[in-house]
N, C-alpha and C positions, 0 to 999 in steps of 0.2 A: 316862771315861764322862760325867762332868758337862759337859765341853766339848761333847760331841755332843748332849746333851739340853737344854742351856740355850740359849734363843733369844738370838741376838746382836742387840743394840740398836745401830743405826747411830749413829755419832757425828754430832752436828749441826754444820753449817758455821757459821762466824762470822756469816754473813748470817742464817741460821735462828735462831741464838741472839739476835741483835739484834732480829729480828722478834718473837720470843717475849717479850723484855724490853719492847719497845714495847707489845705487846698487854697485857702485865701492868700496865704503868703506866697505860694508857688505862682499863683495867677498874678499877684502884684509884681514879683520879680520878672516874670515873663513880659508883663506890660512895660516895665522899665526898659528891658532889652529891646522890645519892639519899637518903643519910642526913640531909641538911640541907634537903631539899625542903619540909618542914613549915614551916620558917622563912620561906622565900620565899612560901609559900601564906598564912601569917599576915599578912605585910606586904601582899601583893596584896589580901587580903580587907579589911584596914583601909583601904587606899587606895581600893578600890571603894566602901566605905561612907563615904568622906570623913571618917574618924575621925582627925583630925590629932593629937589627944592620944595615941591609941594608937600612931599611926605614930612619933611622937617617942620614946615609950617603947620600942617595938620596935627602932628604930634604935640607941638607947642600949645596949640589951641585946645586940643581935646584929651590931653594926657590924663587928667583926673577922671574923665568920663570913661576912657578906655580901661583904667584900673578898676573903676566901679563896676563896669560890665563884667569883668573877670570875677569880682566878688559876688555879683548876682548869679552868675552861672554856677559858681561853687556852692552857693546857698541852695539853689534849685537842686543840684546833684545830691547834696547832703539830705535835704528834705525828702527827695524822691527815694533815696536809699533806705530810709527808715520807715 
């Protein structure tokens, strides 16, 4: 009886699984960027205000995050190109 009433979920092809994984990775990287957008905004605002002292401090504080953001954008671009 259970076999007749339980809906069958079709097995995904390897291509479909790869597409799902790719979409998951892109979403993950975009979430990382979204979560750190405030840092980019702080730096842009300090730059706009020509506040070099604040810019130096922000770069010291967030240098690794800024570099990581670049890596995430590159990863997104690479995944989206394929």
